[in-house]
Short mmCIF file of the C-alpha atoms (twelve columns), coordinates in Angstrom:
data_MODEL
# 
_entry.id   MODEL 
# 
loop_
_atom_site.group_PDB 
_atom_site.id 
_atom_site.type_symbol 
_atom_site.label_atom_id 
_atom_site.label_alt_id 
_atom_site.label_comp_id 
_atom_site.label_asym_id 
_atom_site.label_seq_id 
_atom_site.Cartn_x 
_atom_site.Cartn_y 
_atom_site.Cartn_z 
_atom_site.pdbx_PDB_model_num 
ATOM 1   C CA . UNK A 1   -71.293 79.875 -77.234  1 
ATOM 2   C CA . UNK A 2   -70.787 78.297 -80.474  1 
ATOM 3   C CA . UNK A 3   -68.177 75.865 -81.643  1 
ATOM 4   C CA . UNK A 4   -66.500 75.848 -85.201  1 
ATOM 5   C CA . UNK A 5   -66.779 72.569 -87.062  1 
ATOM 6   C CA . UNK A 6   -63.879 72.782 -89.058  1 
ATOM 7   C CA . UNK A 7   -60.733 70.382 -88.943  1 
ATOM 8   C CA . UNK A 8   -57.595 70.758 -89.969  1 
ATOM 9   C CA . UNK A 9   -55.707 68.390 -91.576  1 
ATOM 10  C CA . UNK A 10  -55.314 66.155 -94.998  1 
ATOM 11  C CA . UNK A 11  -58.253 64.910 -97.067  1 
ATOM 12  C CA . UNK A 12  -58.114 61.498 -98.672  1 
ATOM 13  C CA . UNK A 13  -57.558 63.169 -102.086 1 
ATOM 14  C CA . UNK A 14  -54.494 65.028 -101.247 1 
ATOM 15  C CA . UNK A 15  -53.019 61.721 -99.170  1 
ATOM 16  C CA . UNK A 16  -53.368 59.557 -102.708 1 
ATOM 17  C CA . UNK A 17  -51.786 62.455 -104.678 1 
ATOM 18  C CA . UNK A 18  -48.727 62.628 -102.234 1 
ATOM 19  C CA . UNK A 19  -48.302 58.999 -102.537 1 
ATOM 20  C CA . UNK A 20  -48.736 58.713 -106.145 1 
ATOM 21  C CA . UNK A 21  -45.868 61.523 -106.912 1 
ATOM 22  C CA . UNK A 22  -43.722 59.675 -104.157 1 
ATOM 23  C CA . UNK A 23  -44.179 56.485 -106.150 1 
ATOM 24  C CA . UNK A 24  -43.634 58.132 -109.267 1 
ATOM 25  C CA . UNK A 25  -40.283 59.843 -108.232 1 
ATOM 26  C CA . UNK A 26  -39.397 56.489 -106.324 1 
ATOM 27  C CA . UNK A 27  -39.817 54.710 -109.641 1 
ATOM 28  C CA . UNK A 28  -37.531 56.906 -111.571 1 
ATOM 29  C CA . UNK A 29  -34.578 57.449 -108.623 1 
ATOM 30  C CA . UNK A 30  -34.513 53.622 -107.336 1 
ATOM 31  C CA . UNK A 31  -32.690 52.545 -111.141 1 
ATOM 32  C CA . UNK A 32  -30.685 55.385 -111.543 1 
ATOM 33  C CA . UNK A 33  -29.538 54.859 -107.947 1 
ATOM 34  C CA . UNK A 34  -28.643 51.021 -108.084 1 
ATOM 35  C CA . UNK A 35  -26.837 52.042 -111.741 1 
ATOM 36  C CA . UNK A 36  -24.580 54.563 -109.404 1 
ATOM 37  C CA . UNK A 37  -24.071 51.971 -106.826 1 
ATOM 38  C CA . UNK A 38  -22.838 49.265 -109.639 1 
ATOM 39  C CA . UNK A 39  -20.653 51.262 -110.936 1 
ATOM 40  C CA . UNK A 40  -19.270 52.592 -107.921 1 
ATOM 41  C CA . UNK A 41  -18.463 49.282 -106.690 1 
ATOM 42  C CA . UNK A 42  -16.795 48.349 -110.285 1 
ATOM 43  C CA . UNK A 43  -14.415 51.229 -109.530 1 
ATOM 44  C CA . UNK A 44  -13.541 50.124 -105.821 1 
ATOM 45  C CA . UNK A 45  -12.609 46.613 -107.628 1 
ATOM 46  C CA . UNK A 46  -10.568 48.465 -109.938 1 
ATOM 47  C CA . UNK A 47  -8.759  49.890 -106.987 1 
ATOM 48  C CA . UNK A 48  -8.546  46.559 -104.890 1 
ATOM 49  C CA . UNK A 49  -7.052  45.302 -108.146 1 
ATOM 50  C CA . UNK A 50  -4.085  47.936 -107.617 1 
ATOM 51  C CA . UNK A 51  -4.215  47.133 -104.232 1 
ATOM 52  C CA . UNK A 52  -3.196  43.603 -105.131 1 
ATOM 53  C CA . UNK A 53  -1.228  43.783 -107.484 1 
ATOM 54  C CA . UNK A 54  1.220   45.769 -105.315 1 
ATOM 55  C CA . UNK A 55  1.027   43.066 -102.891 1 
ATOM 56  C CA . UNK A 56  1.704   40.733 -105.320 1 
ATOM 57  C CA . UNK A 57  4.888   42.102 -106.268 1 
ATOM 58  C CA . UNK A 58  5.985   42.719 -102.979 1 
ATOM 59  C CA . UNK A 59  5.606   38.765 -102.495 1 
ATOM 60  C CA . UNK A 60  7.544   38.217 -105.818 1 
ATOM 61  C CA . UNK A 61  10.510  40.702 -104.322 1 
ATOM 62  C CA . UNK A 62  10.493  38.869 -101.115 1 
ATOM 63  C CA . UNK A 63  10.219  35.195 -102.228 1 
ATOM 64  C CA . UNK A 64  11.865  35.563 -105.798 1 
ATOM 65  C CA . UNK A 65  8.630   33.691 -107.583 1 
ATOM 66  C CA . UNK A 66  4.919   34.583 -108.088 1 
ATOM 67  C CA . UNK A 67  2.164   33.520 -105.654 1 
ATOM 68  C CA . UNK A 68  0.461   30.739 -106.883 1 
ATOM 69  C CA . UNK A 69  -3.019  31.828 -104.829 1 
ATOM 70  C CA . UNK A 70  -4.134  35.012 -103.481 1 
ATOM 71  C CA . UNK A 71  -3.829  33.456 -99.997  1 
ATOM 72  C CA . UNK A 72  -0.242  33.068 -100.333 1 
ATOM 73  C CA . UNK A 73  -0.379  37.142 -99.912  1 
ATOM 74  C CA . UNK A 74  0.595   38.766 -96.153  1 
ATOM 75  C CA . UNK A 75  -1.708  40.941 -96.675  1 
ATOM 76  C CA . UNK A 76  -5.024  39.403 -97.559  1 
ATOM 77  C CA . UNK A 77  -7.247  41.042 -100.700 1 
ATOM 78  C CA . UNK A 78  -9.942  43.109 -98.504  1 
ATOM 79  C CA . UNK A 79  -13.777 42.209 -100.041 1 
ATOM 80  C CA . UNK A 80  -15.505 44.709 -102.184 1 
ATOM 81  C CA . UNK A 81  -19.193 43.937 -102.127 1 
ATOM 82  C CA . UNK A 82  -20.511 42.412 -105.273 1 
ATOM 83  C CA . UNK A 83  -16.758 41.189 -106.303 1 
ATOM 84  C CA . UNK A 84  -14.852 37.968 -106.144 1 
ATOM 85  C CA . UNK A 85  -11.061 38.435 -106.576 1 
ATOM 86  C CA . UNK A 86  -9.012  35.454 -107.999 1 
ATOM 87  C CA . UNK A 87  -5.347  34.859 -109.218 1 
ATOM 88  C CA . UNK A 88  -4.619  33.346 -112.636 1 
ATOM 89  C CA . UNK A 89  -1.271  31.660 -112.683 1 
ATOM 90  C CA . UNK A 90  0.401   31.747 -116.035 1 
ATOM 91  C CA . UNK A 91  1.877   28.537 -117.380 1 
ATOM 92  C CA . UNK A 92  5.463   30.111 -117.146 1 
ATOM 93  C CA . UNK A 93  7.121   30.840 -113.836 1 
ATOM 94  C CA . UNK A 94  8.684   33.906 -115.415 1 
ATOM 95  C CA . UNK A 95  5.324   35.466 -116.434 1 
ATOM 96  C CA . UNK A 96  3.566   37.767 -114.287 1 
ATOM 97  C CA . UNK A 97  0.072   36.434 -113.048 1 
ATOM 98  C CA . UNK A 98  -3.017  38.463 -113.886 1 
ATOM 99  C CA . UNK A 99  -5.884  39.209 -111.004 1 
ATOM 100 C CA . UNK A 100 -9.316  38.934 -111.837 1 
ATOM 101 C CA . UNK A 101 -12.167 40.100 -110.187 1 
ATOM 102 C CA . UNK A 102 -15.729 38.633 -110.962 1 
ATOM 103 C CA . UNK A 103 -18.927 40.495 -110.441 1 
ATOM 104 C CA . UNK A 104 -21.279 37.903 -108.342 1 
ATOM 105 C CA . UNK A 105 -24.637 37.941 -109.147 1 
ATOM 106 C CA . UNK A 106 -26.267 41.005 -107.380 1 
ATOM 107 C CA . UNK A 107 -23.157 42.922 -109.062 1 
ATOM 108 C CA . UNK A 108 -24.156 41.460 -112.365 1 
ATOM 109 C CA . UNK A 109 -27.608 42.219 -112.274 1 
ATOM 110 C CA . UNK A 110 -27.220 45.890 -112.000 1 
ATOM 111 C CA . UNK A 111 -24.307 45.919 -113.899 1 
ATOM 112 C CA . UNK A 112 -24.817 43.561 -116.594 1 
ATOM 113 C CA . UNK A 113 -22.378 44.983 -119.090 1 
ATOM 114 C CA . UNK A 114 -19.257 43.763 -116.554 1 
ATOM 115 C CA . UNK A 115 -18.305 40.399 -117.005 1 
ATOM 116 C CA . UNK A 116 -14.837 40.742 -115.438 1 
ATOM 117 C CA . UNK A 117 -12.233 42.734 -114.548 1 
ATOM 118 C CA . UNK A 118 -8.804  41.564 -115.014 1 
ATOM 119 C CA . UNK A 119 -5.261  43.231 -114.191 1 
ATOM 120 C CA . UNK A 120 -2.278  41.708 -115.943 1 
ATOM 121 C CA . UNK A 121 0.798   42.612 -113.687 1 
ATOM 122 C CA . UNK A 122 2.823   45.709 -114.506 1 
ATOM 123 C CA . UNK A 123 0.263   46.178 -117.872 1 
ATOM 124 C CA . UNK A 124 -3.307  47.428 -118.086 1 
ATOM 125 C CA . UNK A 125 -6.315  46.859 -116.292 1 
ATOM 126 C CA . UNK A 126 -9.271  45.904 -118.601 1 
ATOM 127 C CA . UNK A 127 -12.962 45.809 -117.944 1 
ATOM 128 C CA . UNK A 128 -14.384 42.980 -120.515 1 
ATOM 129 C CA . UNK A 129 -17.945 43.655 -121.659 1 
ATOM 130 C CA . UNK A 130 -21.000 41.648 -122.233 1 
ATOM 131 C CA . UNK A 131 -20.392 42.136 -126.118 1 
ATOM 132 C CA . UNK A 132 -16.984 40.760 -126.184 1 
ATOM 133 C CA . UNK A 133 -15.339 44.491 -125.986 1 
ATOM 134 C CA . UNK A 134 -12.996 45.745 -123.264 1 
ATOM 135 C CA . UNK A 135 -12.189 48.933 -121.927 1 
ATOM 136 C CA . UNK A 136 -9.252  50.281 -119.781 1 
ATOM 137 C CA . UNK A 137 -10.542 50.493 -116.127 1 
ATOM 138 C CA . UNK A 138 -11.661 53.858 -114.893 1 
ATOM 139 C CA . UNK A 139 -12.230 54.995 -118.684 1 
ATOM 140 C CA . UNK A 140 -14.938 57.785 -118.892 1 
ATOM 141 C CA . UNK A 141 -18.351 56.981 -120.777 1 
ATOM 142 C CA . UNK A 142 -20.902 54.772 -120.106 1 
ATOM 143 C CA . UNK A 143 -19.107 51.594 -119.505 1 
ATOM 144 C CA . UNK A 144 -17.351 52.669 -116.433 1 
# 
């Protein structure tokens, strides 16, 4: 009885080719995914700004004055990965405050164009860019 000595399996060359193709696809896909994630986080921060605006306006209706800090609000600000929120109080008590979202280090690394996002109460939301330009929140195009 003669046995066949043929073994089925992958050769080393075939495995190296598959690994090279996988590495190439990864180098193309990972930066794109990181950019998409940064844009998604920026949009989540913009949504959170509007939620904070509602809480600030409710505070003003209930208390008759603007809050001095975000912790004064009954509904605390939810966190958004990659951003830190703050409340900038105006010099005049009659003027509404500005809510600002600052990107943290990892968000800034993957979205270097965005310096901060600011929402003036009862006004428009703006994204401040690295080149000193601004754009409206949720604008379409490369910057958002």
